[in-house]
N, C-alpha and C positions, 0 to 999 in steps of 0.2 A: 423228376416228374411229381407233381402236388397230388396227394391221394384224394378220391372225391370225399365231398362234406358229409354224405350219405348214401349209403348203400345196403338197401334191400334187395333178400334172394327169398322169393318163394314163403312169401311172408302168409302165415293167416291165423286168422283171428276169429273166433266165434262170440256170442252174446248167448246166452239161453238156449244154444244149437243153433244160433243162426247165423250164418257167415257175413262178417264184415268184413275183413280181409282175405281174398282168393286166391292165394300165391300170388300176390304181389311181388309184382319185381321191379324195383326203379333204381337208377344211379343218378344222385346230384352233383354234378361238378364244380371243383371250389372255383371259389370269384364268378359264378354265374348268377342270374336271375331263373329260378325255374316255376314255368307257370304248371300248378296242380288244379288242373281243370277234369269236370265229371258231372252228372246229376246228382239231386239231392238223394241220401243217404248210399251214394257209391263209396261212401269209405274214407273219404280226404281226410274229416277232422280226427277218424281214427287213427292215420296212418300215423299223423303228427302227433296225437297221444303217444304211441307205438316209439317214437323216435326221442321225444323229450322223456320216456318211460315211465310215461304215466299208466301206460297201461302195458301188460305183457303177450306175448305172443304166443300159441299154439304149435307153430312149427314154425323153422324158418330161419335164417342170421339177419340180423341188423347191424349197422356198424355205423356211429356217429363221430365226424372228424375220427376217426381210426379207434373207438372207441366203446364198450357196450353201453347201448341207451341205460342213463339215470345214474350212471356212473360219476364220481367226482369229476373226472378228465371231461366226460362229454358235455355235464352238466357248465362247468366253466366256460367252453366252447359256442354256447348257445343261447341265445334267451327267443323266446316265443310268445306269441299273443295268438291264443288258442281258444275259438270261440265267445264269450261276453267277456270281455276283462274285466278280473276281479278286483276292486279299488277300497280303499276305504273311504266310507260315506260320511261321516263326518269331521276329513282332513281337508286340506287344499289340495292342490295337486302338486304343489313344491312337498308338502309334509310327506304324501303320499310315495313320491319318489325317495325323499333322504330315508322313509322308514324302510323300505323295500330294498334301497341301497344295503342300509347298514348290515342289514341280514346279507347280503350280500358281496359284504367287505368294499365297497365303494365310497371310493371320500364323498363327502356330501356337495362338492362343487360339480361332480357330474350330473347331479338333477337339475340344473342350471342350463346347464348342457344339452341334455336330450332334449329339454323343455322345447329349450330355441330351436332346438331341431325339427321337432315337428308340429312348430307353429305355436305354440300355446306358451311364448314369454312373457307375454301380456296379462295372462289368467291365472298365472302360480298360485295368488293369493287366493281365488275361489274354490269355494268347498266342492268335491269332489259333485256330492247330490245335488249340486245346481249344474251340473254340467250338460249340455245336450248330449245326441247320442255321437254325434261325431266327435264331439268333444273328446268323448269315454273314448271315441276307438284310438284316438292320436296319443289321448295320455296311457292306455294300454300300449301301443309301440313305444312309446316312449320308454316305459315299465322293461321290455322287452331289449331295449339296448344301453340299458344303464351301467352291463357287464362290458361294453362295446365286443361282442361276441363275432365271432369268424361266421357263427351260423344264425340266420335270423330265419323263423318260421311265423309267417304270417298268416292266421286264416281271416278270409275276408275284411282285410284290413281296413278298404276304402264304402262298408256298412256305413251309413247315416251320414255320409261326406258329402256336401254339395261340390259341382262341377270346378270351384276354386279349389276345393277342397281332394279331390281327385289328383286335378291337377299340379297340389302338391305334394301329394302321397307319391306317384309319378317321379317328380322331381327328387323328390327326396332317394327313393329304392335307384334308381340310376345314381344317385351320388354316393349311395352306401356300394351300390355295385364297384364303383370307381375307386374307391377307398377300399377296395381286397373284399369287402364282404360278400357273402353267400347268402341269396335267398331263397327259401321255399316259400313262393305265393299259391294260396288257395284264394278263389273267386271262380264265383259264377257270371262275374263282368266279364266276357272273354275280349270285348274292345279295350279293356283297360289292361288285362293281362299283356295283349298283343301289343300293344305300345311299350312294354319291359321289358318283357320273354326275352333270353336268350333259347331255351327251347321251350316247349310245352308238352305235359303228359298229361294224357286222358283217361281217367279210370273207370270204369262201371262195372257197377257190382263186387266190387274188390279187387277187380285185376285191372292190370295196364293194357289197353289196347294198344295206344300208338305214341311214340316219343317221337316229335319232328321241332325243325326250327318252325316260330309260322309262317315263314313263306316258303317252306315243304309242304305243311297243312294245307294253305290257301291254294297249291298246286293241286290238291286233291281234289278241288273247287268240281262239280260237273258242271259244263256249260249249257246254257239255252240260251234259246233265243223267244220273245215275243214277235207273234207274229198276228198282225189284226188284215185280215182280208174281207171280201164280200161277193157273194154271199160267205155269212159267215158257216151255217152248215154243212157248205162244202169241205171247208178247210179239213178237217179231220181225212176226209173219205180221198180227196184229192194227195193230200201225202201219203198217207198210207198206202193209197193203192200204187202211189209210184214206188214204193219201196225204200223211200230216203230215213224213213223211221218207222218204229213198229206203232203201233195202234196206241200201245200202252204210253207211249211217251209222248202223248200230244193231249192237253187237260184246258180246259177251257180257263179263262181269266177275266178281270176286269177290263184288260187292256183289248180280248182278244183270244188267242190262245199260248200259253206256255208248252213250246217244244221241247224236248229236254234231248242235249244230243250226247248223252252217253256213250252209245253206238261207234261214234265215228272220231274217237280219238279226243287229244286234248291240247293238240298244237294248234296254234294261233292261223299257221296257212289253212289247216284243217279244219278250224270253224269258217273262215272266212270264205273257203270253198263251199261250204255247204250252206251257209245263209246265200249267196248267189245263187247257187242251187235250188234253193226253196224259191226264191222268186221265179225262176226260170219257168221253175213245172207250175207255180201259181198263173203267172201269166200267160203260159202256154194254154192252159185248161181253162181259160177264159174268164179269170176270177180278176176284182181288182184288187193292186196291192197298198195298202195305206201305208204299213208300218212290218220292217224285218228288221226288230233292233236285238243284237246282240246283249244278254244277262251274263256276268261272272258273280256268283256265290260269292256270298263273305263267308268269314271264320267258322260265324256263328252256326250258318248252314252246314259247313265241313263238320263240324260240331255234333249238330243231332243226326246228320247222315251214319256218322262212325257211331254216336251211340243208340240209334237207332235197331241199326244192323248188327251192335254186340248184344242187344238186350236190354239195353237201358231206357230210362224215361227221365223228362226233365220236371 
């Protein structure tokens, strides 16, 4: 059985007495795309710096492809784009890659390969200081790929990319996984992460809150319905009075009222039954019902709910 690409156990890291990682525990499986999500300041970049040996830890253990972070073995196995790409400003994109490649012991031909891989094959002769933000991000990813690493760490790789660039990035990540690479992907764009990640770990205040597949995370979404009935001022009183949902679960919205169904379970049959029951109660009470429409929260809603309950902020 292939060992995990990254193992972090109860890792603690503080800066000037302020915790950045608070007993962070996570495991990235070999050959998967692991989405690393969390609010700003949650510790995602710090965790990546620790994995690459750019920052030490105060407590806990870390292994990268079976080796100590920062060791020759770990560095040979991993490539990273962390925060802003560091580029030679006066060099062309191709010369930048060749220069880094020489330090990494990579043949000159590899530079052209990774430029094509990230969609910059036609811009290799252009100076990097003339690159757009999106092009710089692509070149940063190309730099991380120079060694053809088993493990690839990407910190917000879609930053500055247009919709087509994001689509190309998704395709590239999926192709890398198919070729046997492991990808640790940090991003605040949950829609992008959701489309490529095998699992998503949500970190808040330096600790892992949950690690699940995108499907399992979506299943955590709290179902609700939009209710539009007249007279509107009677809707909360009628529904709360019937005991179908607590008053706190009914809130006004542009389309009428949002009724959160947290108390009635999350099965499809239960949702359908509660919708029928809401209509029945409103009609029996003499209200005119114009709309009762189920609403399923998306992954972003689940993310906000989890981070808020864990004490995070976006």
